[in-house]
VOBA-1610 file (N, C-alpha, C; in pm, whole numbers, padded with zeros to 5 digits, always signed):
BEGIN
Met+00101-00116+00013Met-00001+00011+00002Met+00094+00119-00004Ser+00049+00210-00081Ser+00153+00358-00088Ser+00127+00434+00031Gln+00225+00540+00050Gln+00204+00624+00163Gln+00078+00696+00147Gln+00051+00737+00022Gln-00088+00826+00009Gln-00205+00733+00036Gln-00208+00616+00005Gln-00317+00519+00047Gln-00352+00503+00205Lys-00197+00483+00271Lys-00230+00470+00419Lys-00268+00593+00485Leu-00237+00707+00430Leu-00278+00857+00476Leu-00438+00864+00468Trp-00473+00813+00355Trp-00607+00826+00319Trp-00697+00765+00408Val-00660+00623+00419Val-00727+00532+00537Val-00720+00599+00668Ala-00606+00627+00723Ala-00587+00693+00859Ala-00685+00829+00875Leu-00687+00918+00758Leu-00781+01027+00758Leu-00922+00980+00777Val-00971+00891+00714Val-01100+00814+00713Val-01124+00766+00853Lys-01038+00688+00903Lys-01052+00650+01031Lys-01064+00731+01126Glu-00994+00845+01109Glu-00991+00955+01226Glu-01134+01024+01199Arg-01160+01039+01095Arg-01319+01107+01068Arg-01425+01043+01128Leu-01420+00913+01108Leu-01526+00818+01172Leu-01516+00834+01329Tyr-01402+00845+01360Tyr-01399+00841+01528Tyr-01462+00975+01579Asn-01419+01081+01511Asn-01469+01203+01552Asn-01622+01242+01509Leu-01675+01168+01430Leu-01816+01177+01419Leu-01895+01060+01496Gly-01818+00955+01541Gly-01862+00856+01627Gly-01942+00767+01537Trp-01898+00739+01406Trp-01975+00671+01316Trp-01900+00514+01302Ser-01981+00424+01262Ser-01929+00282+01222Ser-01891+00282+01082Gln-01834+00178+01045Gln-01798+00166+00917Gln-01917+00163+00845Thr-02024+00078+00894Thr-02145+00059+00824Thr-02215+00181+00810Gln-02201+00285+00905Gln-02284+00403+00874Gln-02207+00486+00743Leu-02088+00471+00749Leu-02000+00554+00658Leu-02077+00481+00508Ala-02044+00367+00497Ala-02085+00299+00375Ala-02238+00339+00341Glu-02319+00322+00437Glu-02438+00364+00382Glu-02466+00506+00346Ser-02379+00577+00414Ser-02398+00724+00359Ser-02338+00769+00231Val-02240+00687+00188Val-02178+00725+00061Val-02222+00618-00052Gly-02309+00535-00007Gly-02376+00442-00093Gly-02290+00334-00148Val-02200+00269-00070Val-02111+00141-00102Val-02131+00031-00011Ala-02120-00090-00028Ala-02101-00201+00075Ala-02028-00184+00176Lys-02069-00217+00283Lys-01981-00217+00417Lys-01858-00282+00367Ala-01864-00395+00276Ala-01738-00478+00263Ala-01616-00363+00191Thr-01668-00283+00118Thr-01579-00183+00062Thr-01507-00115+00157Ile-01584-00047+00266Ile-01495+00004+00360Ile-01425-00092+00436Ser-01460-00201+00495Ser-01403-00280+00560Ser-01278-00335+00502Asp-01283-00379+00369Asp-01171-00424+00313Asp-01064-00314+00316Thr-01085-00188+00268Thr-00997-00078+00293Thr-00919-00070+00405Ser-00977-00084+00519Ser-00933-00083+00656Ser-00848-00180+00683Gln-00899-00302+00612Gln-00818-00430+00661Gln-00667-00416+00566Leu-00691-00371+00455Leu-00562-00348+00377Leu-00470-00280+00453Asn-00497-00148+00520Asn-00410-00064+00591Asn-00378-00170+00717Asn-00441-00243+00775Asn-00391-00308+00876Asn-00304-00418+00845Lys-00308-00482+00728Lys-00218-00568+00662Lys-00088-00484+00639Ala-00101-00386+00575Ala+00028-00317+00527Ala+00104-00278+00661Asn+00034-00215+00777Asn+00119-00187+00874Asn+00177-00313+00927Gln+00118-00410+00941Gln+00174-00561+01003Gln+00302-00604+00903Thr+00284-00581+00781Thr+00391-00590+00685Thr+00512-00513+00700Asp+00488-00379+00730Asp+00579-00285+00740Asp+00659-00319+00887Phe+00589-00359+00994Phe+00659-00389+01112Phe+00741-00514+01114Leu+00687-00615+01019Leu+00777-00715+01009Leu+00903-00702+00932Lys+00911-00583+00845Lys+01015-00583+00775Lys+01116-00515+00836Arg+01092-00454+00956Arg+01193-00407+01049Arg+01301-00476+01106
//
């Protein structure tokens, strides 16, 4: 995952937290399946784990 993608995911997570929204609420508000939001979040977690293992 690129640095830009990681930044985007981090900003979305921060915004969700600040709004008190769940991933489901975000998905409903933008008209996509929850899996779309969940997959993006999981990709970020996997990228972070991979970065950690490379150290």
